[in-house]
C-alpha positions as a Markdown table, in Angstrom:
| # | Residue | x | y | z |
|---|---|---|---|---|
| 1 | Met | -5.3 | -24.8 | -6.1 |
| 2 | Ser | -8.8 | -25.2 | -4.5 |
| 3 | Asp | -11.5 | -23.0 | -5.9 |
| 4 | Arg | -12.9 | -22.6 | -2.2 |
| 5 | Pro | -13.5 | -18.9 | -1.2 |
| 6 | Pro | -11.3 | -18.1 | 1.7 |
| 7 | Leu | -12.5 | -18.8 | 5.5 |
| 8 | Pro | -13.2 | -15.7 | 7.5 |
| 9 | Leu | -10.0 | -13.9 | 9.0 |
| 10 | Arg | -10.6 | -14.6 | 12.2 |
| 11 | Ala | -12.2 | -18.2 | 12.2 |
| 12 | Ala | -8.9 | -19.5 | 10.5 |
| 13 | Ala | -6.8 | -18.1 | 12.9 |
| 14 | Val | -8.8 | -20.5 | 15.4 |
| 15 | Glu | -8.5 | -23.2 | 13.3 |
| 16 | Val | -4.7 | -22.5 | 13.3 |
| 17 | Ala | -4.5 | -22.3 | 17.0 |
| 18 | Ala | -6.5 | -25.1 | 17.7 |
| 19 | Arg | -4.6 | -27.4 | 15.4 |
| 20 | Leu | -1.6 | -26.4 | 17.7 |
| 21 | Arg | -3.8 | -26.5 | 20.8 |
| 22 | Ala | -4.8 | -30.1 | 19.5 |
| 23 | Ala | -0.8 | -31.2 | 19.2 |
| 24 | Gly | -0.4 | -30.4 | 22.6 |
| 25 | His | 1.0 | -26.7 | 22.4 |
| 26 | Glu | -0.2 | -23.3 | 23.7 |
| 27 | Ala | -1.6 | -21.2 | 21.4 |
| 28 | Leu | -2.8 | -17.4 | 22.2 |
| 29 | Phe | -3.7 | -14.6 | 19.7 |
| 30 | Ala | -0.9 | -11.6 | 20.0 |
| 31 | Gly | -0.2 | -8.3 | 19.5 |
| 32 | Gly | -2.1 | -5.7 | 17.4 |
| 33 | Cys | -5.1 | -8.5 | 16.9 |
| 34 | Val | -5.9 | -8.4 | 20.4 |
| 35 | Arg | -5.2 | -4.9 | 21.0 |
| 36 | Asp | -7.8 | -4.1 | 18.2 |
| 37 | Glu | -10.5 | -6.8 | 19.1 |
| 38 | Ile | -10.5 | -5.0 | 23.0 |
| 39 | Leu | -10.7 | -1.7 | 20.9 |
| 40 | Gly | -13.4 | -3.0 | 18.6 |
| 41 | Ile | -12.0 | -2.4 | 15.4 |
| 42 | Ala | -11.6 | -5.6 | 13.2 |
| 43 | Pro | -8.2 | -6.5 | 12.5 |
| 44 | Ala | -6.3 | -6.6 | 9.5 |
| 45 | Asp | -4.4 | -9.7 | 10.5 |
| 46 | Tyr | -4.1 | -12.4 | 13.3 |
| 47 | Asp | -0.6 | -12.7 | 14.8 |
| 48 | Ile | -0.2 | -16.7 | 17.3 |
| 49 | Ala | 2.3 | -16.7 | 19.6 |
| 50 | Thr | 2.9 | -20.9 | 20.3 |
| 51 | Asp | 5.7 | -22.7 | 22.7 |
| 52 | Ala | 6.0 | -24.9 | 19.7 |
| 53 | Thr | 9.1 | -24.5 | 17.9 |
| 54 | Pro | 9.4 | -23.7 | 14.8 |
| 55 | Asp | 10.9 | -27.5 | 13.5 |
| 56 | Arg | 7.4 | -28.9 | 15.2 |
| 57 | Ile | 5.1 | -25.9 | 13.8 |
| 58 | Arg | 6.5 | -27.4 | 10.3 |
| 59 | Glu | 5.4 | -30.7 | 11.0 |
| 60 | Leu | 1.9 | -29.9 | 12.1 |
| 61 | Phe | 1.0 | -27.3 | 9.2 |
| 62 | Arg | 2.5 | -28.7 | 5.3 |
| 63 | Gly | 4.1 | -26.3 | 3.7 |
| 64 | Ala | 5.1 | -23.8 | 6.6 |
| 65 | Arg | 7.7 | -21.3 | 5.9 |
| 66 | Asp | 10.1 | -19.6 | 7.8 |
| 67 | Val | 10.1 | -15.9 | 7.8 |
| 68 | Gly | 12.6 | -15.3 | 10.7 |
| 69 | Glu | 13.4 | -19.1 | 12.2 |
| 70 | Ala | 16.4 | -18.1 | 14.1 |
| 71 | Phe | 13.7 | -15.8 | 15.9 |
| 72 | Gly | 11.2 | -18.7 | 16.2 |
| 73 | Val | 8.4 | -17.1 | 13.2 |
| 74 | Met | 6.9 | -19.1 | 10.6 |
| 75 | Leu | 4.3 | -18.3 | 8.0 |
| 76 | Val | 1.1 | -20.6 | 7.9 |
| 77 | Arg | -1.1 | -21.0 | 5.2 |
| 78 | His | -4.6 | -22.1 | 6.2 |
| 79 | Gly | -8.1 | -21.7 | 5.0 |
| 80 | Gly | -7.1 | -19.1 | 2.0 |
| 81 | Arg | -5.5 | -16.9 | 5.0 |
| 82 | Thr | -1.9 | -16.4 | 5.9 |
| 83 | Phe | -0.6 | -16.1 | 9.2 |
| 84 | Glu | 2.6 | -15.1 | 11.5 |
| 85 | Val | 3.2 | -18.2 | 13.9 |
| 86 | Ala | 5.5 | -17.6 | 16.2 |
| 87 | Thr | 7.5 | -19.0 | 19.4 |
| 88 | Phe | 7.2 | -17.6 | 22.5 |
| 89 | Arg | 10.8 | -16.2 | 22.9 |
| 90 | Lys | 13.4 | -13.9 | 25.1 |
| 91 | Asp | 15.5 | -11.4 | 23.4 |
| 92 | Gly | 19.9 | -11.5 | 23.8 |
| 93 | Pro | 20.8 | -7.7 | 23.7 |
| 94 | Tyr | 20.2 | -5.4 | 20.7 |
| 95 | Leu | 23.5 | -4.6 | 19.0 |
| 96 | Asp | 22.5 | -2.7 | 15.8 |
| 97 | Gly | 19.5 | -0.6 | 17.3 |
| 98 | Arg | 17.1 | -3.3 | 15.4 |
| 99 | Arg | 17.5 | -6.5 | 16.3 |
| 100 | Pro | 18.5 | -8.9 | 18.9 |
| 101 | Ser | 21.6 | -10.7 | 18.8 |
| 102 | Ala | 20.4 | -13.9 | 19.7 |
| 103 | Val | 16.9 | -15.1 | 20.9 |
| 104 | Glu | 15.8 | -17.7 | 23.6 |
| 105 | Phe | 12.3 | -19.6 | 23.0 |
| 106 | Ser | 10.9 | -18.7 | 26.6 |
| 107 | Thr | 7.2 | -18.5 | 28.1 |
| 108 | Ala | 4.5 | -16.4 | 27.5 |
| 109 | Arg | 5.1 | -13.9 | 30.1 |
| 110 | Glu | 9.2 | -13.3 | 28.8 |
| 111 | Asp | 7.7 | -13.1 | 25.3 |
| 112 | Ala | 4.8 | -10.7 | 26.1 |
| 113 | Ala | 8.3 | -8.5 | 28.2 |
| 114 | Arg | 10.1 | -8.4 | 25.2 |
| 115 | Arg | 7.5 | -6.4 | 23.1 |
| 116 | Asp | 7.3 | -2.7 | 22.9 |
| 117 | Phe | 4.3 | -1.5 | 24.6 |
| 118 | Thr | 2.1 | -2.4 | 26.7 |
| 119 | Ile | -1.1 | -1.8 | 24.8 |
| 120 | Asn | 0.7 | -4.6 | 22.3 |
| 121 | Gly | 1.9 | -7.0 | 25.1 |
| 122 | Ile | -1.8 | -8.5 | 26.0 |
| 123 | Phe | -2.5 | -12.2 | 24.8 |
| 124 | Leu | -6.0 | -13.8 | 24.1 |
| 125 | Arg | -7.1 | -17.3 | 24.2 |
| 126 | Pro | -8.6 | -17.8 | 21.1 |
| 127 | Glu | -10.8 | -21.0 | 22.3 |
| 128 | Ser | -12.0 | -19.0 | 25.5 |
| 129 | Gly | -11.7 | -15.7 | 24.9 |
| 130 | Asp | -9.4 | -15.0 | 28.2 |
| 131 | Ile | -7.3 | -12.3 | 28.4 |
| 132 | Val | -3.7 | -13.1 | 29.3 |
| 133 | Asp | -2.1 | -9.6 | 30.1 |
| 134 | His | 1.1 | -9.5 | 32.3 |
| 135 | Phe | 1.9 | -6.0 | 32.0 |
| 136 | Asn | -1.4 | -4.6 | 32.6 |
| 137 | Gly | -2.3 | -3.7 | 28.7 |
| 138 | Arg | -5.7 | -3.9 | 28.9 |
| 139 | Ala | -6.1 | -1.4 | 32.0 |
| 140 | Asp | -4.2 | 1.3 | 29.4 |
| 141 | Leu | -6.4 | 0.2 | 26.7 |
| 142 | Ala | -9.1 | 1.5 | 29.1 |
| 143 | Asp | -7.4 | 4.6 | 30.3 |
| 144 | Gly | -5.8 | 5.6 | 26.8 |
| 145 | Ile | -2.1 | 5.1 | 27.1 |
| 146 | Val | 0.7 | 4.3 | 25.2 |
| 147 | Arg | 3.1 | 2.9 | 27.7 |
| 148 | Ala | 6.5 | 1.1 | 27.0 |
| 149 | Ile | 6.8 | -2.2 | 28.6 |
| 150 | Gly | 9.1 | -1.6 | 31.7 |
| 151 | Asp | 12.3 | 0.4 | 31.4 |
| 152 | Pro | 11.2 | 3.1 | 28.5 |
| 153 | His | 15.0 | 4.0 | 27.6 |
| 154 | Ala | 15.7 | 0.0 | 27.2 |
| 155 | Arg | 12.7 | -0.3 | 24.9 |
| 156 | Ile | 13.9 | 2.3 | 22.3 |
| 157 | Ala | 17.8 | 1.2 | 22.9 |
| 158 | Glu | 16.6 | -2.0 | 21.6 |
| 159 | Asp | 14.5 | -0.2 | 18.6 |
| 160 | Arg | 14.4 | 3.6 | 18.2 |
| 161 | Leu | 11.8 | 2.7 | 15.3 |
| 162 | Arg | 9.3 | 2.4 | 18.3 |
| 163 | Met | 9.3 | 5.8 | 19.3 |
| 164 | Leu | 7.8 | 7.0 | 15.6 |
| 165 | Arg | 5.7 | 3.8 | 16.3 |
| 166 | Ala | 4.3 | 5.3 | 20.1 |
| 167 | Val | 3.5 | 8.1 | 18.4 |
| 168 | Arg | 1.2 | 6.5 | 15.5 |
| 169 | Phe | -0.3 | 4.4 | 17.5 |
| 170 | Ala | -1.3 | 7.6 | 20.3 |
| 171 | Ala | -2.6 | 9.9 | 17.7 |
| 172 | Arg | -4.6 | 6.3 | 15.7 |
| 173 | Phe | -6.0 | 5.9 | 18.8 |
| 174 | Gly | -6.3 | 9.0 | 20.5 |
| 175 | Phe | -4.6 | 8.6 | 23.1 |
| 176 | Ala | -1.3 | 9.9 | 25.7 |
| 177 | Ile | 2.0 | 8.9 | 25.9 |
| 178 | Glu | 2.8 | 7.7 | 29.6 |
| 179 | Pro | 4.9 | 10.4 | 30.9 |
| 180 | Arg | 7.8 | 8.7 | 31.3 |
| 181 | Thr | 7.5 | 6.9 | 27.5 |
| 182 | Glu | 7.3 | 10.5 | 26.4 |
| 183 | Gln | 10.4 | 11.8 | 28.4 |
| 184 | Ala | 12.2 | 9.2 | 27.1 |
| 185 | Ile | 11.8 | 9.9 | 23.4 |
| 186 | Arg | 12.5 | 13.1 | 24.0 |
| 187 | Glu | 15.8 | 12.0 | 25.3 |
| 188 | His | 16.2 | 9.8 | 22.8 |
| 189 | Ala | 14.6 | 11.5 | 19.7 |
| 190 | Ala | 18.2 | 12.6 | 18.1 |
| 191 | Glu | 18.7 | 8.8 | 17.7 |
| 192 | Leu | 16.3 | 8.3 | 15.6 |
| 193 | Lys | 18.5 | 9.7 | 12.6 |
| 194 | Gly | 20.4 | 6.4 | 13.5 |
| 195 | Val | 17.3 | 4.2 | 12.1 |
| 196 | Ser | 17.6 | 3.6 | 8.3 |
| 197 | Pro | 15.7 | 5.8 | 6.0 |
| 198 | Glu | 13.8 | 3.0 | 4.7 |
| 199 | Arg | 12.1 | 1.8 | 7.9 |
| 200 | Ile | 11.6 | 5.8 | 8.7 |
| 201 | Gly | 9.5 | 6.1 | 5.2 |
| 202 | Asp | 7.9 | 3.1 | 6.2 |
| 203 | Glu | 6.6 | 4.1 | 9.5 |
| 204 | Leu | 6.0 | 7.0 | 7.8 |
| 205 | Arg | 3.8 | 6.1 | 5.0 |
| 206 | Lys | 1.9 | 4.3 | 7.8 |
| 207 | Met | 1.3 | 7.4 | 10.0 |
| 208 | Leu | 0.5 | 9.9 | 7.3 |
| 209 | Ser | -2.1 | 7.4 | 5.7 |
| 210 | His | -4.1 | 7.5 | 8.8 |
| 211 | Pro | -7.4 | 10.3 | 8.9 |
| 212 | Ala | -5.2 | 11.3 | 12.4 |
| 213 | Arg | -2.1 | 12.0 | 10.6 |
| 214 | Ala | -1.9 | 16.0 | 11.7 |
| 215 | Arg | -2.3 | 14.9 | 15.5 |
| 216 | Ala | 0.7 | 12.4 | 14.2 |
| 217 | Ala | 2.6 | 15.0 | 12.6 |
| 218 | Glu | 2.1 | 17.8 | 15.5 |
| 219 | Ile | 3.3 | 14.6 | 18.1 |
| 220 | Ala | 6.3 | 14.1 | 16.4 |
| 221 | Glu | 7.3 | 17.9 | 16.4 |
| 222 | Arg | 6.5 | 18.2 | 19.7 |
| 223 | Leu | 8.9 | 15.7 | 21.1 |
| 224 | Gly | 11.3 | 16.5 | 18.3 |
| 225 | Leu | 11.3 | 13.4 | 16.4 |
| 226 | Asp | 10.3 | 15.6 | 13.0 |
| 227 | Arg | 14.3 | 16.6 | 11.9 |
| 228 | Ala | 15.1 | 12.8 | 11.3 |
| 229 | Ile | 11.9 | 12.2 | 9.2 |
| 230 | Phe | 12.6 | 15.5 | 7.1 |
| 231 | Gly | 16.5 | 15.2 | 6.7 |
| 232 | Ala | 18.1 | 18.2 | 5.3 |
| 233 | Ser | 14.7 | 19.8 | 4.8 |
| 234 | Gly | 14.1 | 19.8 | 8.5 |
| 235 | Glu | 16.4 | 22.5 | 9.3 |
| 236 | His | 13.8 | 25.1 | 7.6 |
| 237 | Arg | 11.4 | 24.3 | 10.6 |
| 238 | Ala | 9.0 | 27.2 | 10.8 |
| 239 | Gly | 6.7 | 26.0 | 13.4 |
| 240 | Gly | 3.3 | 26.8 | 14.7 |
| 241 | Asp | 0.3 | 25.1 | 13.8 |
| 242 | Leu | 0.0 | 22.4 | 11.0 |
| 243 | Val | -2.7 | 24.3 | 9.2 |
| 244 | Arg | -1.6 | 23.1 | 5.7 |
| 245 | Leu | -1.9 | 19.2 | 6.8 |
| 246 | Arg | -5.0 | 19.7 | 8.9 |
| 247 | Ala | -6.7 | 21.5 | 5.7 |
| 248 | Leu | -6.5 | 18.3 | 3.4 |
| 249 | Ala | -9.7 | 15.7 | 3.1 |
| 250 | Ala | -9.2 | 12.8 | 5.1 |
| 251 | Gln | -8.6 | 10.6 | 1.4 |
| 252 | Ala | -5.9 | 12.5 | 0.4 |
| 253 | Pro | -2.7 | 10.5 | -0.2 |
| 254 | Trp | 0.1 | 10.1 | 2.1 |
| 255 | Thr | 2.2 | 12.1 | -0.2 |
| 256 | Ser | 0.0 | 14.8 | -0.2 |
| 257 | Ala | 0.1 | 15.0 | 2.9 |
| 258 | Leu | 4.0 | 14.7 | 3.4 |
| 259 | Ala | 4.2 | 17.4 | 1.0 |
| 260 | Ala | 1.9 | 19.8 | 3.0 |
| 261 | Trp | 3.5 | 18.8 | 6.4 |
| 262 | Gly | 6.5 | 20.3 | 4.3 |
| 263 | Leu | 5.0 | 23.4 | 3.4 |
| 264 | Asp | 3.7 | 23.8 | 7.2 |
| 265 | Arg | 7.8 | 23.7 | 8.3 |
| 266 | Leu | 9.1 | 25.6 | 5.4 |
| 267 | Ala | 9.6 | 29.4 | 6.6 |
| 268 | Ala | 7.4 | 32.0 | 5.4 |
| 269 | Ser | 6.0 | 28.9 | 3.4 |
| 270 | Ala | 3.1 | 31.1 | 3.1 |
| 271 | Glu | 5.3 | 33.2 | 0.2 |
| 272 | Trp | 7.4 | 30.2 | -1.0 |
| 273 | Phe | 5.2 | 30.5 | -4.5 |
| 274 | Gly | 7.1 | 31.2 | -8.0 |
| 275 | Val | 10.0 | 29.5 | -6.7 |
| 276 | Pro | 12.6 | 28.2 | -9.3 |
| 277 | Glu | 11.7 | 24.4 | -10.2 |
| 278 | Ala | 15.1 | 23.5 | -9.3 |
| 279 | Ala | 14.5 | 24.6 | -5.7 |
| 280 | Arg | 11.1 | 22.6 | -5.5 |
| 281 | Glu | 13.2 | 19.5 | -6.6 |
| 282 | Ala | 15.9 | 20.3 | -3.8 |
| 283 | Phe | 13.2 | 20.0 | -1.7 |
| 284 | Val | 11.6 | 16.6 | -2.7 |
| 285 | Asp | 15.2 | 15.3 | -3.4 |
| 286 | Ala | 16.3 | 16.1 | 0.7 |
| 287 | Leu | 12.8 | 14.3 | 1.4 |
| 288 | Arg | 13.5 | 10.9 | -1.2 |
| 289 | Gly | 17.4 | 11.0 | 0.6 |
| 290 | Ala | 15.4 | 11.1 | 4.3 |
| 291 | Leu | 12.9 | 8.5 | 3.7 |
| 292 | Val | 13.8 | 6.3 | 0.5 |
| 293 | Leu | 10.3 | 7.6 | -2.0 |
| 294 | Ser | 10.0 | 5.2 | -4.8 |
| 295 | Asn | 10.0 | 7.7 | -7.8 |
| 296 | Arg | 6.3 | 7.5 | -8.2 |
| 297 | Glu | 6.2 | 9.3 | -4.3 |
| 298 | Cys | 8.4 | 11.7 | -5.5 |
| 299 | Asp | 6.6 | 12.7 | -8.5 |
| 300 | Ala | 3.4 | 12.7 | -6.0 |
| 301 | Val | 5.1 | 14.9 | -4.1 |
| 302 | Ser | 6.8 | 17.3 | -6.8 |
| 303 | Ser | 3.4 | 17.2 | -8.9 |
| 304 | Leu | 1.1 | 18.9 | -5.5 |
| 305 | Leu | 4.2 | 21.6 | -5.3 |
| 306 | Ala | 4.2 | 22.9 | -8.6 |
| 307 | Ala | 0.3 | 22.3 | -9.1 |
| 308 | Arg | 0.0 | 24.7 | -6.2 |
| 309 | Asp | 2.2 | 27.4 | -7.3 |
| 310 | Arg | 0.8 | 26.7 | -11.1 |
| 311 | Gln | -2.6 | 27.9 | -9.6 |
| 312 | Val | -1.3 | 30.8 | -8.4 |
| 313 | Ala | 0.6 | 31.7 | -11.4 |
| 314 | Asp | -1.7 | 31.1 | -14.5 |
| 315 | Phe | -5.5 | 30.0 | -13.4 |
| 316 | Asp | -6.9 | 33.4 | -13.9 |
| 317 | Arg | -5.0 | 34.2 | -17.0 |
| 318 | Ala | -6.0 | 30.6 | -18.2 |
| 319 | Gly | -8.6 | 30.1 | -21.0 |
| 320 | Val | -10.8 | 27.4 | -20.8 |
| 321 | Ala | -8.7 | 24.8 | -22.1 |
| 322 | Gly | -5.7 | 25.5 | -20.0 |
| 323 | Lys | -8.1 | 25.6 | -17.0 |
| 324 | Ser | -9.5 | 22.2 | -17.3 |
| 325 | Arg | -5.7 | 20.7 | -18.2 |
| 326 | Met | -4.8 | 21.6 | -14.9 |
| 327 | Cys | -8.2 | 20.6 | -13.3 |
| 328 | Ala | -7.1 | 17.4 | -14.2 |
| 329 | Ser | -3.5 | 17.8 | -13.3 |
| 330 | Pro | -2.1 | 15.5 | -11.2 |
| 331 | Gly | -2.4 | 17.3 | -7.2 |
| 332 | Phe | -4.8 | 19.9 | -7.9 |
| 333 | Asp | -7.4 | 19.4 | -5.4 |
| 334 | Glu | -4.8 | 19.0 | -2.6 |
| 335 | Ala | -2.9 | 21.7 | -3.6 |
| 336 | Leu | -6.7 | 23.7 | -3.5 |
| 337 | Ala | -7.2 | 22.5 | -0.3 |
| 338 | Ile | -3.7 | 23.9 | 0.8 |
| 339 | Leu | -4.4 | 27.4 | -1.0 |
| 340 | Ala | -7.5 | 27.7 | 0.9 |
| 341 | Val | -5.8 | 28.2 | 4.3 |
| 342 | Glu | -3.2 | 30.4 | 2.1 |
| 343 | Arg | -5.7 | 32.4 | -0.3 |
| 344 | Pro | -8.9 | 31.5 | 1.2 |
| 345 | Gly | -10.8 | 33.5 | -1.3 |
| 346 | Asp | -8.9 | 32.9 | -4.3 |
| 347 | Ala | -8.9 | 29.2 | -3.5 |
| 348 | Ala | -12.9 | 29.4 | -3.3 |
| 349 | Arg | -13.2 | 31.1 | -6.9 |
| 350 | Trp | -10.8 | 28.8 | -8.3 |
| 351 | Arg | -13.0 | 25.7 | -6.8 |
| 352 | Thr | -16.1 | 27.1 | -8.4 |
| 353 | Glu | -14.6 | 27.5 | -11.6 |
| 354 | Ala | -12.9 | 23.9 | -11.8 |
| 355 | Asp | -16.1 | 22.2 | -10.6 |
| 356 | Ala | -18.2 | 23.7 | -13.5 |
| 357 | Leu | -15.3 | 23.0 | -16.1 |
| 358 | Leu | -14.3 | 19.8 | -14.8 |
| 359 | Pro | -16.1 | 17.9 | -12.2 |
| 360 | Ser | -14.7 | 15.1 | -12.9 |
| 361 | Arg | -11.1 | 16.4 | -13.1 |
| 362 | Thr | -10.6 | 13.5 | -16.0 |
| 363 | Leu | -10.7 | 14.9 | -19.4 |
| 364 | Pro | -12.8 | 13.6 | -22.2 |
| 365 | Gln | -11.9 | 10.8 | -24.6 |
| 366 | Pro | -10.4 | 12.8 | -27.3 |
| 367 | Leu | -12.7 | 13.2 | -30.4 |
| 368 | Val | -9.7 | 12.0 | -32.7 |
| 369 | Asp | -6.3 | 10.2 | -32.2 |
| 370 | Gly | -3.5 | 9.0 | -34.6 |
| 371 | Ser | -5.1 | 6.5 | -36.4 |
| 372 | Asp | -7.6 | 9.5 | -37.4 |
| 373 | Leu | -5.3 | 11.5 | -38.8 |
| 374 | Ile | -3.1 | 8.6 | -40.6 |
| 375 | Ala | -6.6 | 7.3 | -42.2 |
| 376 | Ala | -6.8 | 11.2 | -43.6 |
| 377 | Gly | -3.6 | 10.8 | -45.2 |
| 378 | Leu | -1.4 | 12.5 | -42.9 |
| 379 | Arg | 2.1 | 11.8 | -42.8 |
| 380 | Pro | 3.0 | 10.3 | -39.1 |
| 381 | Gly | 5.5 | 13.3 | -37.7 |
| 382 | Pro | 6.5 | 15.7 | -34.9 |
| 383 | Arg | 3.4 | 17.7 | -35.3 |
| 384 | Phe | 1.4 | 14.9 | -34.8 |
| 385 | Arg | 1.3 | 15.8 | -30.8 |
| 386 | Asp | 1.3 | 19.3 | -31.7 |
| 387 | Leu | -2.1 | 18.7 | -33.6 |
| 388 | Leu | -3.5 | 16.5 | -31.8 |
| 389 | Asp | -3.3 | 18.7 | -28.3 |
| 390 | Gln | -4.5 | 21.5 | -30.3 |
| 391 | Ala | -7.6 | 19.7 | -31.3 |
| 392 | Leu | -8.1 | 18.6 | -28.2 |
| 393 | Asp | -7.8 | 22.4 | -26.9 |
| 394 | Ala | -10.8 | 23.2 | -29.1 |
| 395 | Gln | -12.9 | 19.7 | -28.1 |
| 396 | Leu | -12.3 | 21.3 | -24.1 |
| 397 | Glu | -13.2 | 25.1 | -25.5 |
| 398 | Gly | -16.5 | 23.7 | -27.5 |
| 399 | Arg | -15.6 | 24.7 | -31.0 |
| 400 | Val | -15.6 | 21.2 | -32.2 |
| 401 | Ala | -18.1 | 18.8 | -31.5 |
| 402 | Asp | -17.5 | 15.4 | -33.3 |
| 403 | Thr | -15.0 | 13.7 | -34.9 |
| 404 | Arg | -15.4 | 14.8 | -38.2 |
| 405 | Ser | -15.7 | 18.6 | -37.1 |
| 406 | Ala | -12.5 | 17.7 | -35.4 |
| 407 | Leu | -10.7 | 16.2 | -37.9 |
| 408 | Glu | -11.8 | 19.0 | -40.6 |
| 409 | Trp | -10.1 | 21.5 | -37.7 |
| 410 | Ile | -6.8 | 19.4 | -37.7 |
| 411 | Leu | -6.7 | 19.5 | -41.5 |
| 412 | Arg | -7.1 | 23.3 | -41.9 |
| 413 | Arg | -4.8 | 23.9 | -39.3 |
| 414 | Ser | -2.0 | 20.9 | -41.0 |
| 415 | Gly | -2.6 | 22.9 | -44.7 |
| 416 | Ala | -4.0 | 19.2 | -45.8 |
């Protein structure tokens, strides 16, 4: 294993392309990396399209692995970086709404023709910087347009997830969706339910992780894609502005954005407080099924909803320790952001108190732990957790200031 640092990403990609060209093959940067470079955005990765077959790629790059050899896609490791190197191809019929039934290795133009949008169908020659643009994608980038390559109905029929991708690109770049493409999405929106929940969930993670997520949600609703996203919970669409989603900070997790969007969609959601825990969990379970959320993601959504409910019900009447524990609970600040829309006066007061009590939103290290109790002669048992919790409350309220006083406080409470 080499100790050398990895090459800069673009430099390593240029060297991969150069090796292909030196062996007599065409090699072009393709897709999103070209789009991003034209827009002045640093690409997160580089894909390379070539007329070299997978067998030839394997000859030229020792250790190259196939990730879809039937589709001409190989993984090449070079300079400490990994790249997808794909053979130019023309796709056969899409029978499952996701993948072509067969592929035929072809030309750069035919390879561009099978892609989703003109802005993603641009190639770049890395040795010269020349653009290879068969479908006027560069003009659409300049004009701020997301346009399907060729017939938008055909592109959507090939892979219905492209409807959500169009929304994500339009929101991310502040583009408009070209009218024919937009109309095709409207007409096929109900078919998004036929896409696997895993793929919808993956696309939504990307969409709601970006600062433009509120605009993405707005476009998705306008085009009728939201019901497939929310599954059973999508039947409670309230409409109106996405005020809770817009209120979240840009760095809020995507799960918080999902919860806020869900609240915006619930009928009379401003009064959706104090509902039984079972109702919250039913809402989260509907999202789990519609998007195949992990347990951690479900917990994050549920925690935010519970934090919002708990602040309304308990914050004003809680003591210092109770408020501090609330401040440190998952989803607290995101719930405050949502409540700032729903109950602005209360939320402002609660934020002021929280910032004074626990600005870090992290509880302090407890002054005593279980080993201290054992050393003091207490026998481990069910009361340990309760005693330690009470000692932490006393610490938060300033009634104990060091380990000795905290331990003495516990011993008095335990009767030892």
